[in-house]
C-alpha positions as CSV (number, residue, x, y, z in Angstrom):
1,M,20.6,6.9,-11.2
2,A,19.8,8.5,-7.9
3,S,18.9,12.1,-7.8
4,P,21.9,14.4,-7.0
5,R,19.6,16.6,-4.9
6,S,20.0,16.2,-1.1
7,A,19.3,18.2,2.1
8,A,22.2,19.8,4.0
9,T,22.4,19.6,7.7
10,S,23.8,23.0,8.7
11,R,22.3,26.4,9.5
12,A,19.7,27.6,6.9
13,S,20.4,30.5,4.6
14,A,20.2,29.7,0.9
15,A,17.2,27.8,-0.5
16,L,19.4,25.9,-2.9
17,V,23.1,25.5,-3.7
18,I,24.4,23.9,-6.8
19,H,28.1,23.0,-6.4
20,N,30.8,21.1,-8.3
21,A,29.5,22.5,-11.6
22,R,31.1,24.5,-14.3
23,V,29.3,27.8,-14.3
24,F,28.9,29.5,-17.7
25,S,28.0,33.0,-16.4
26,G,27.6,34.6,-19.9
27,R,29.5,37.7,-18.6
28,P,32.6,38.8,-20.5
29,G,35.7,38.4,-18.3
30,A,33.9,36.7,-15.4
31,A,36.1,34.5,-13.2
32,P,35.6,30.7,-13.4
33,A,33.1,29.4,-10.8
34,E,31.9,26.1,-9.6
35,S,28.8,26.9,-7.6
36,V,25.7,29.1,-7.4
37,A,23.5,29.8,-4.3
38,V,19.8,30.6,-4.8
39,G,17.8,32.6,-2.3
40,R,14.3,32.0,-1.1
41,D,13.1,35.0,-3.1
42,G,14.1,33.3,-6.3
43,R,17.2,35.5,-6.8
44,I,20.9,34.4,-7.2
45,L,22.5,35.0,-3.8
46,A,26.1,34.3,-4.7
47,V,28.4,32.8,-7.4
48,G,31.6,31.0,-6.4
49,E,32.5,28.2,-4.0
50,A,34.0,30.2,-1.3
51,V,30.9,32.4,-0.9
52,T,28.2,29.8,-1.5
53,R,29.7,27.3,1.0
54,R,28.9,29.8,3.8
55,L,25.3,30.0,2.7
56,V,24.5,26.3,3.1
57,G,22.1,25.9,6.0
58,R,20.3,23.1,7.7
59,D,17.3,23.3,5.2
60,T,19.4,24.3,2.2
61,E,19.0,21.9,-0.7
62,V,22.3,20.9,-2.2
63,V,22.8,19.7,-5.7
64,N,26.0,18.1,-7.0
65,G,26.6,19.4,-10.6
66,H,29.1,16.5,-11.3
67,G,31.3,18.9,-13.3
68,H,28.6,19.7,-15.8
69,T,27.5,23.1,-17.2
70,L,25.4,25.3,-15.0
71,M,24.2,28.4,-16.9
72,S,21.3,30.8,-17.5
73,G,18.2,29.1,-18.7
74,V,17.6,29.2,-22.5
75,H,15.8,32.2,-23.8
76,D,13.8,31.4,-27.0
77,G,13.4,34.6,-28.9
78,H,11.0,33.2,-31.6
79,V,8.8,30.3,-30.9
80,H,5.2,29.1,-31.1
81,P,4.6,26.9,-28.0
82,L,0.8,26.9,-28.2
83,A,1.0,25.9,-31.8
84,A,3.2,23.0,-30.8
85,G,0.5,22.0,-28.3
86,R,-2.2,22.2,-30.9
87,R,-0.3,20.3,-33.5
88,S,0.3,17.4,-31.1
89,L,-3.5,16.8,-31.2
90,R,-3.4,15.9,-34.9
91,P,-1.7,13.3,-37.0
92,S,1.7,14.4,-38.4
93,L,3.6,13.7,-41.6
94,E,6.8,14.5,-39.7
95,G,8.0,16.7,-42.6
96,A,9.0,13.7,-44.6
97,Q,9.6,13.3,-48.4
98,T,7.6,10.7,-50.3
99,T,6.3,9.6,-53.6
100,R,2.6,10.2,-54.5
101,A,1.8,6.6,-53.8
102,E,3.5,6.6,-50.4
103,L,1.7,9.8,-49.4
104,L,-1.7,8.3,-50.3
105,E,-1.0,5.2,-48.3
106,V,-0.1,7.2,-45.2
107,L,-3.1,9.4,-45.5
108,K,-5.4,6.4,-45.9
109,G,-4.1,5.3,-42.5
110,F,-4.8,8.7,-41.0
111,L,-8.4,8.5,-42.4
112,D,-8.9,5.2,-40.5
113,E,-7.3,6.5,-37.3
114,T,-9.5,9.6,-37.2
115,G,-12.9,8.0,-37.4
116,G,-12.9,6.0,-40.6
117,A,-16.4,5.4,-42.0
118,S,-18.0,7.1,-39.0
119,A,-16.4,10.4,-39.9
120,E,-17.8,10.4,-43.4
121,P,-18.6,12.7,-45.1
122,D,-18.0,15.8,-43.1
123,G,-15.3,15.0,-40.6
124,W,-12.2,17.1,-41.4
125,L,-8.9,15.3,-41.7
126,V,-6.2,17.9,-40.8
127,V,-2.6,16.6,-41.0
128,E,0.3,18.6,-39.6
129,D,4.0,18.8,-40.7
130,W,3.4,18.4,-44.4
131,N,6.7,19.0,-46.3
132,P,6.0,21.5,-49.1
133,I,9.1,20.4,-51.0
134,G,8.6,16.7,-50.1
135,L,6.9,15.2,-53.1
136,L,9.2,12.8,-55.1
137,P,10.6,12.9,-57.6
138,G,12.0,16.3,-56.9
139,G,10.1,19.1,-58.6
140,T,6.7,17.3,-58.3
141,L,4.1,20.0,-57.4
142,P,1.1,19.4,-55.1
143,H,-2.3,19.6,-56.6
144,H,-5.8,18.9,-55.1
145,S,-6.3,16.1,-57.7
146,L,-3.8,13.9,-55.8
147,L,-5.7,14.3,-52.5
148,D,-8.9,13.8,-54.4
149,E,-7.8,10.2,-55.1
150,L,-8.2,9.3,-51.5
151,P,-11.2,7.0,-50.8
152,T,-13.2,9.6,-48.9
153,R,-15.7,12.4,-49.3
154,R,-14.2,14.2,-46.2
155,P,-12.4,17.5,-46.5
156,V,-8.7,16.9,-46.3
157,V,-6.1,19.5,-45.4
158,L,-2.3,19.2,-45.1
159,V,-0.7,21.9,-43.0
160,G,2.9,22.8,-44.0
161,G,5.4,22.4,-41.3
162,D,6.9,25.7,-42.3
163,G,3.7,27.5,-41.3
164,H,3.4,29.2,-44.7
165,N,1.8,26.6,-46.9
166,L,-1.5,24.6,-46.8
167,W,-2.7,21.9,-49.3
168,A,-6.4,21.2,-49.5
169,N,-8.5,18.7,-51.5
170,D,-11.4,19.7,-53.7
171,R,-14.0,19.2,-51.0
172,A,-12.2,21.6,-48.6
173,L,-11.8,24.1,-51.4
174,R,-15.5,24.0,-52.1
175,I,-16.4,24.4,-48.5
176,A,-14.2,27.5,-48.4
177,G,-15.8,28.8,-51.6
178,I,-12.4,29.0,-53.4
179,T,-12.7,29.3,-57.1
180,A,-10.7,30.8,-60.0
181,A,-12.4,34.1,-59.2
182,T,-11.2,34.2,-55.6
183,P,-8.8,37.1,-55.1
184,D,-5.5,36.8,-53.3
185,P,-5.9,38.2,-49.8
186,V,-3.5,40.8,-48.5
187,G,-0.3,38.9,-47.4
188,G,-1.3,35.6,-49.1
189,K,-1.6,33.8,-52.4
190,V,-4.0,31.3,-53.9
191,V,-1.8,29.1,-56.1
192,R,-3.3,28.6,-59.6
193,D,-2.6,26.4,-62.5
194,V,-2.1,27.6,-66.1
195,D,-5.8,28.0,-66.6
196,G,-6.2,30.1,-63.4
197,A,-7.9,27.4,-61.4
198,P,-6.8,26.9,-57.8
199,T,-4.4,24.0,-57.3
200,G,-5.3,23.5,-53.7
201,V,-2.2,25.1,-52.3
202,L,-2.6,28.3,-50.3
203,K,0.3,30.4,-49.1
204,D,0.7,32.6,-46.0
205,D,-2.5,34.5,-45.2
206,A,-4.5,32.7,-47.9
207,Q,-4.4,29.6,-45.6
208,A,-7.1,31.2,-43.5
209,L,-9.6,30.9,-46.4
210,V,-9.7,27.2,-45.5
211,S,-8.5,26.9,-42.0
212,Q,-11.3,29.1,-40.6
213,H,-13.7,26.3,-41.5
214,V,-11.8,23.6,-39.6
215,P,-13.6,22.8,-36.3
216,E,-11.6,23.5,-33.2
217,P,-10.8,20.9,-30.5
218,A,-12.3,21.3,-27.1
219,A,-10.8,24.1,-25.0
220,T,-9.8,21.8,-22.2
221,E,-8.1,19.5,-24.7
222,V,-6.1,22.5,-26.1
223,T,-5.1,23.8,-22.7
224,A,-3.9,20.3,-21.6
225,A,-1.9,19.9,-24.8
226,C,-0.3,23.4,-24.5
227,A,0.6,22.7,-20.8
228,R,2.4,19.6,-22.0
229,A,4.3,21.7,-24.6
230,L,5.5,24.1,-22.0
231,R,6.7,21.2,-19.8
232,Q,8.6,19.9,-22.8
233,A,10.3,23.2,-23.2
234,A,11.2,23.3,-19.5
235,A,12.7,19.8,-20.0
236,C,14.9,21.3,-22.7
237,G,16.1,24.0,-20.3
238,V,14.0,26.8,-21.7
239,T,13.0,29.5,-19.1
240,T,11.8,32.4,-21.3
241,M,9.9,32.3,-24.6
242,M,8.6,35.0,-26.9
243,D,5.5,33.5,-28.5
244,A,5.8,34.9,-32.0
245,L,2.2,34.8,-33.2
246,V,-0.4,35.7,-30.6
247,G,-4.0,37.0,-30.8
248,R,-7.0,36.9,-28.5
249,E,-7.4,33.2,-28.9
250,E,-3.9,32.4,-27.8
251,L,-4.2,34.9,-24.9
252,R,-7.2,33.0,-23.6
253,V,-5.2,29.8,-23.6
254,Y,-2.4,31.5,-21.6
255,Q,-5.0,32.8,-19.2
256,S,-6.2,29.3,-18.7
257,L,-2.7,28.0,-18.1
258,T,-2.0,30.6,-15.5
259,E,-5.1,29.7,-13.5
260,G,-3.4,26.4,-12.4
261,A,0.1,26.0,-10.9
262,G,1.5,28.7,-13.1
263,M,3.6,28.4,-16.3
264,P,7.2,27.1,-16.2
265,Q,8.5,30.0,-18.4
266,R,8.3,33.7,-18.6
267,I,6.2,34.4,-21.7
268,I,6.4,37.5,-23.9
269,P,3.5,37.4,-26.3
270,A,4.2,39.1,-29.7
271,L,0.8,40.3,-30.8
272,R,0.3,39.8,-34.5
273,I,-0.4,42.9,-36.6
274,E,-1.9,42.1,-39.9
275,A,-0.1,43.4,-43.0
276,D,-3.0,45.6,-44.1
277,W,-3.1,47.2,-40.6
278,A,0.4,48.7,-41.3
279,K,-1.4,51.4,-43.2
280,D,-3.4,52.4,-40.1
281,P,-0.8,52.5,-37.2
282,Q,-3.1,54.1,-34.7
283,T,-5.8,51.4,-35.1
284,A,-3.1,48.8,-34.8
285,L,-1.7,50.3,-31.6
286,A,-5.2,50.6,-30.1
287,Y,-5.8,46.9,-30.9
288,A,-2.5,45.9,-29.2
289,Q,-3.0,48.1,-26.2
290,G,-6.6,46.8,-25.8
291,L,-5.4,43.2,-25.6
292,A,-2.7,44.2,-23.1
293,R,-5.3,45.8,-20.9
294,E,-7.7,42.8,-21.3
295,F,-5.1,40.2,-20.5
296,G,-2.5,42.1,-18.6
297,E,-3.4,40.6,-15.3
298,S,-2.4,37.1,-16.4
299,A,0.5,36.0,-14.4
300,G,3.7,35.3,-16.4
301,L,2.8,37.4,-19.4
302,R,4.6,40.6,-20.3
303,F,3.3,42.7,-23.1
304,G,5.2,45.2,-25.3
305,T,6.0,43.4,-28.5
306,V,4.2,43.1,-31.8
307,K,4.9,40.9,-34.8
308,V,4.6,41.7,-38.5
309,F,5.1,39.4,-41.5
310,L,7.1,41.2,-44.2
311,D,7.5,38.2,-46.6
312,G,7.0,34.4,-46.8
313,V,9.5,31.6,-47.3
314,I,12.3,31.2,-49.8
315,E,12.5,27.6,-50.7
316,Y,11.2,26.2,-54.0
317,P,8.3,25.9,-54.8
318,A,6.9,28.5,-52.4
319,Q,9.4,31.3,-53.2
320,T,7.4,34.0,-51.4
321,A,10.4,35.4,-49.5
322,A,11.1,38.9,-50.9
323,L,14.4,39.2,-52.8
324,L,16.4,42.1,-54.1
325,E,17.1,40.3,-57.3
326,P,14.8,37.7,-58.9
327,Y,14.8,34.0,-58.3
328,L,16.4,31.7,-60.8
329,D,14.5,28.9,-62.5
330,G,16.7,26.1,-61.3
331,Q,18.8,26.1,-64.5
332,G,20.5,29.4,-64.0
333,R,18.0,31.5,-65.9
334,V,16.6,34.7,-64.3
335,T,12.8,34.7,-63.7
336,N,10.5,37.6,-63.1
337,N,9.7,36.5,-59.5
338,R,11.2,38.5,-56.6
339,G,8.8,37.0,-54.1
340,E,6.1,38.8,-52.0
341,L,6.7,41.9,-49.9
342,Y,3.6,42.3,-47.7
343,V,4.4,45.7,-46.2
344,S,6.2,48.6,-47.8
345,A,9.2,50.3,-46.1
346,R,7.2,53.5,-45.7
347,D,4.2,51.8,-44.0
348,Y,6.5,49.7,-41.8
349,G,8.4,52.7,-40.7
350,R,5.3,54.6,-39.8
351,L,3.9,51.6,-37.9
352,T,7.2,51.2,-36.1
353,A,7.4,54.8,-35.1
354,T,3.9,54.7,-33.7
355,F,4.6,51.6,-31.6
356,N,8.0,52.7,-30.5
357,Q,6.7,56.1,-29.3
358,A,4.2,54.2,-27.1
359,G,6.9,52.0,-25.6
360,W,6.4,48.9,-27.8
361,Q,9.0,47.1,-29.9
362,L,8.6,45.6,-33.4
363,H,9.4,42.0,-34.4
364,A,9.7,41.4,-38.2
365,H,9.5,38.1,-40.0
366,A,12.0,38.6,-42.8
367,L,13.7,35.8,-44.7
368,G,14.6,37.4,-48.0
369,D,17.2,40.2,-48.4
370,R,14.6,42.6,-49.7
371,A,12.4,42.0,-46.7
372,V,15.4,42.4,-44.4
373,R,16.2,45.7,-46.0
374,T,12.6,46.8,-45.8
375,A,12.7,46.2,-42.1
376,L,15.9,48.1,-41.6
377,D,14.6,51.0,-43.7
378,G,11.5,51.1,-41.6
379,Y,13.5,51.0,-38.4
380,A,15.7,53.8,-39.7
381,Y,12.6,55.9,-40.4
382,A,11.2,55.3,-36.9
383,R,14.6,56.2,-35.4
384,R,14.7,59.5,-37.2
385,S,11.0,60.2,-36.5
386,T,11.0,59.4,-32.7
387,G,14.6,60.1,-31.8
388,Q,14.5,56.9,-29.7
389,R,17.7,54.8,-29.5
390,D,16.9,51.8,-27.3
391,T,13.8,50.3,-28.9
392,R,15.4,46.9,-29.5
393,N,13.4,46.3,-32.7
394,T,14.1,42.9,-34.1
395,I,14.4,41.0,-37.4
396,A,13.8,37.3,-37.2
397,H,15.0,34.5,-39.5
398,L,17.5,36.5,-41.7
399,Q,17.9,33.6,-44.1
400,L,19.4,35.9,-46.7
401,V,21.1,39.2,-45.8
402,H,22.8,41.5,-48.3
403,P,26.3,42.2,-47.1
404,S,25.8,46.0,-47.5
405,D,23.1,45.8,-44.8
406,L,25.3,44.1,-42.1
407,R,26.5,47.2,-40.4
408,R,23.0,48.7,-40.3
409,F,22.0,46.4,-37.5
410,I,24.4,48.0,-34.9
411,Q,23.9,51.5,-36.4
412,L,20.1,51.2,-35.8
413,G,20.3,49.1,-32.6
414,V,18.4,46.2,-34.3
415,V,18.5,42.7,-32.9
416,A,19.3,39.8,-35.3
417,C,17.2,36.9,-34.1
418,L,18.4,33.7,-35.9
419,Q,17.2,30.2,-36.1
420,L,20.5,28.5,-36.7
421,Q,19.4,24.9,-36.6
422,W,18.5,25.6,-40.3
423,A,22.1,26.7,-41.1
424,T,23.2,23.3,-42.4
425,A,23.7,21.8,-45.8
426,D,20.6,19.7,-46.4
427,T,17.8,19.2,-49.0
428,W,16.2,22.5,-47.9
429,T,19.3,24.7,-48.2
430,M,20.8,22.9,-51.2
431,D,18.3,21.2,-53.4
432,A,15.4,23.5,-52.8
433,L,17.4,26.7,-52.7
434,L,20.9,26.8,-54.2
435,P,19.7,26.3,-57.8
436,H,17.1,29.0,-57.3
437,I,19.3,31.8,-56.0
438,G,22.8,31.0,-57.2
439,E,26.1,30.6,-55.4
440,D,26.9,34.3,-54.8
441,R,23.7,34.9,-52.8
442,H,23.7,31.4,-51.2
443,R,27.0,32.2,-49.4
444,W,25.0,34.8,-47.3
445,M,22.7,32.2,-45.9
446,Y,22.1,32.9,-42.1
447,P,25.3,35.1,-41.9
448,A,25.7,34.8,-38.1
449,R,29.4,35.5,-37.8
450,S,29.3,38.3,-40.4
451,L,26.6,40.0,-38.4
452,E,28.5,39.4,-35.1
453,Q,31.7,40.9,-36.7
454,A,29.7,43.8,-37.9
455,G,28.7,44.5,-34.3
456,A,25.1,43.2,-34.4
457,R,23.5,41.8,-31.3
458,L,22.6,38.2,-31.9
459,A,19.6,36.4,-30.4
460,G,18.4,32.9,-30.8
461,G,15.0,31.3,-31.5
462,S,13.8,27.8,-32.4
463,D,10.6,28.6,-34.4
464,W,9.2,25.5,-32.8
465,P,7.0,23.7,-34.1
466,V,8.1,24.8,-37.6
467,D,11.1,22.7,-36.6
468,A,11.3,20.3,-33.7
469,L,12.4,21.9,-30.4
470,Q,16.1,20.8,-30.4
471,V,17.7,23.4,-28.3
472,W,21.1,21.9,-27.9
473,N,21.4,20.8,-31.6
474,Q,20.5,24.4,-32.3
475,V,23.4,25.6,-30.3
476,R,25.7,23.0,-31.8
477,T,24.6,24.0,-35.4
478,A,25.4,27.6,-34.7
479,I,29.0,26.5,-34.1
480,D,29.7,23.8,-36.7
481,R,26.9,24.8,-39.3
482,R,26.2,21.1,-39.8
483,G,24.3,19.9,-36.7
484,A,23.1,16.3,-36.1
485,Y,21.3,15.9,-39.4
486,G,23.2,17.9,-42.1
487,D,24.8,16.3,-45.1
488,G,27.6,18.8,-44.7
489,D,28.4,22.2,-43.2
490,L,27.0,25.4,-44.5
491,Y,29.9,27.8,-44.7
492,R,31.3,27.0,-41.3
493,H,34.6,28.7,-42.2
494,L,32.8,31.9,-42.9
495,E,29.8,31.9,-40.5
496,G,30.3,29.4,-37.7
497,L,30.2,30.9,-34.2
498,S,32.3,30.2,-31.1
499,R,30.8,28.2,-28.3
500,T,30.7,31.3,-26.1
501,S,28.9,33.3,-28.8
502,A,26.4,30.4,-29.5
503,L,25.5,30.1,-25.8
504,R,25.3,33.9,-25.3
505,M,22.9,34.4,-28.2
506,H,20.5,31.9,-26.7
507,T,20.8,33.5,-23.2
508,S,21.9,37.0,-22.7
509,G,21.5,38.0,-26.3
510,T,17.8,37.0,-26.3
511,A,17.3,38.5,-22.9
512,W,18.5,41.8,-24.3
513,Q,16.1,41.4,-27.3
514,L,13.2,40.8,-24.9
515,R,14.2,43.7,-22.7
516,Q,14.7,41.6,-19.6
517,D,18.5,41.6,-19.5
518,H,18.3,43.5,-16.2
519,L,16.6,40.4,-14.8
520,T,17.8,37.3,-16.6
521,G,20.3,36.0,-19.2
522,T,23.5,35.8,-17.1
523,V,24.5,34.1,-13.9
524,E,25.3,36.8,-11.4
525,R,24.3,38.0,-8.0
526,G,21.0,39.7,-7.8
527,K,19.5,38.3,-11.0
528,A,16.6,35.9,-11.1
529,A,17.6,32.3,-10.7
530,D,16.5,31.2,-14.2
531,L,19.0,28.4,-14.5
532,V,19.7,25.1,-16.2
533,L,22.0,22.3,-15.1
534,L,23.0,20.1,-18.0
535,D,24.2,16.5,-18.1
536,R,27.6,17.4,-19.6
537,D,30.1,20.2,-19.9
538,V,29.1,21.8,-23.2
539,M,32.0,24.2,-23.2
540,H,34.6,21.4,-23.3
541,C,32.9,18.3,-24.7
542,P,33.3,17.5,-28.5
543,V,31.1,19.9,-30.4
544,A,29.1,17.1,-31.9
545,D,28.1,15.9,-28.4
546,I,26.4,19.2,-27.7
547,S,23.4,18.0,-29.8
548,A,22.6,15.3,-27.3
549,A,22.8,17.5,-24.2
550,Q,19.9,17.2,-21.8
551,A,18.6,19.3,-18.9
552,E,19.0,17.7,-15.5
553,L,17.5,20.5,-13.6
554,T,15.7,23.7,-14.8
555,L,14.8,26.6,-12.5
556,M,12.6,29.6,-13.2
557,N,12.8,32.4,-10.6
558,G,14.3,29.8,-8.2
559,R,11.4,27.4,-8.7
560,V,12.1,23.9,-10.1
561,T,10.3,23.6,-13.4
562,H,12.0,20.4,-14.5
563,D,13.9,17.7,-12.5
564,A,15.0,14.8,-14.7
565,H,15.0,12.5,-11.7
566,T,11.4,12.9,-10.7
567,P,8.5,11.0,-12.3
568,S,7.2,14.1,-14.0
569,G,10.7,14.9,-15.2
570,R,11.1,11.4,-16.6
571,E,7.7,11.7,-18.3
572,A,8.6,15.0,-19.9
573,R,12.0,13.7,-21.1
574,A,10.3,10.6,-22.5
575,S,7.8,12.7,-24.4
576,L,10.7,14.3,-26.2
577,A,12.1,11.1,-27.4
578,G,9.7,10.7,-30.4
579,P,10.5,8.6,-33.5
580,R,11.7,11.4,-35.6
581,V,15.3,10.8,-36.7
582,G,15.9,14.5,-37.5
583,P,14.2,17.8,-37.8
584,R,13.3,17.1,-41.5
585,P,13.1,13.3,-42.1
586,L,13.6,12.1,-45.7
587,S,11.1,9.2,-45.6
588,Y,7.8,8.3,-44.0
589,S,9.4,5.4,-42.0
590,A,9.3,7.7,-39.0
591,V,5.7,8.5,-39.4
592,H,4.3,5.0,-38.7
593,G,4.1,4.4,-35.0
594,G,4.5,8.1,-34.2
595,R,1.7,9.8,-36.0
596,H,0.6,11.9,-33.0
597,R,4.0,12.7,-31.7
598,A,4.7,16.1,-30.1
599,C,7.8,17.9,-31.3
600,G,11.0,16.4,-29.9
601,C,13.9,18.2,-28.2
602,S,17.0,16.0,-28.0
603,G,19.3,15.7,-30.9
604,S,20.2,12.1,-30.0
């Protein structure tokens, strides 16, 4: 297919005009439009055929939209792009389910691929995208003894695709000095057997006990991999990202990335504040402000957000998400486990007040309904303490929200940042969760429409690479609560969103969350030309077809960051077409032939 981009021959004015498109402006009540003109300053000059036609000049580039959607670029309000780059450097299990024997067979192949005999005995084997609920038959728990069966003396580590679990063999545990006497770190847990001995599974902040011993790849290799990840995001139509877990190491990578041609996205780094730092807000603030001063000159970075983990993950067997009522044992019996709450409401409120007063916003990881309430209680304290009303503090994930807390979002001005590609009936939401929380609570899984009807501002995020970057399947799943890979829908009649709401939450909603709604998020005169032209009309095509949508052209501040018809654009699109058949494959058939795959984007 020939590129739709061509040069005009009349008097110059606009740098670019995209016409014959269906413009989704994201503005309530906006008149229908078919074209957008982009100025040489990277701003939108005009919207609408009658106006943009007059702005076509001799050196104006004209793009035919072929009746497809032209809209604001996607704003990802919770993502880990540098982690995606790093993961692409290691073998991946693709999040698959398997028997013990199948797992050992695949890991033997990884041992051979990563040096074989020449890597013995000290070369670490680190494997990404391990599925913590993936051992078959269901209910089989991971233990270091299984990894110890591998024909190697090397330390072996499987990193959970959820980012909250790590499984190590005995050699890795010994290198880390983990024994029955090792205490649980703040914000983490060393899983133990009935005798108190470590099983090899480490949860949340306990993962660092082992991961700190893993050698890092070369800095140039990391930078190149992360640059590829950003190009992949641009190929999905992403123009703004909030990196949801950033420290000095990540900022150094971003600094390296900005030294070249510049990044294809606007990046808001959410600086991680450790759970125990919540007890000392002034020290935490000084740390964040210090990093902002140190790296504030890096082009493309905008500071002002910090991230705090309030709990873990909800699925069995991890069950570290904090719940108001205890988990069930899978047979309907109540247990004494309510998950892990890493920060109290009092400490979180004091931390929030300190940062809000200094002009920063808080971003809370909260999956369980107790963690969500803790965040809301903390934000309420900060609001009373500071008197500030437009802080745009955020809660991410919101896997379970108590209905009595829905109205509190709008009352407190809190943003609900949801990852709705997970809102589908699959093994994670049904097999690994329903028996452990019961039907009454399960109904409140990812309550997007209920939050919207309660007046909450919705924002969207992918959490890539916890899941593959599948932007348009994410949008589709927000609508039908099934997506491309679900076994059924997850309460669509109660929680499915309209197309308009699904698109707005991933554009203007997230722009509001990130405090750049004055600049991006809608298509209107004067705003930055952060735009994406798709290969179909996602407002009118069958809902199921939205999953397979692809970006033809992506602009950030008027600069082309992805053109599907150029060699680099074709390369970026090809890199997204990995072997994975879904975000959470059910067998290891996808692993062979794609062990070093970077996360995919297309739902097709």
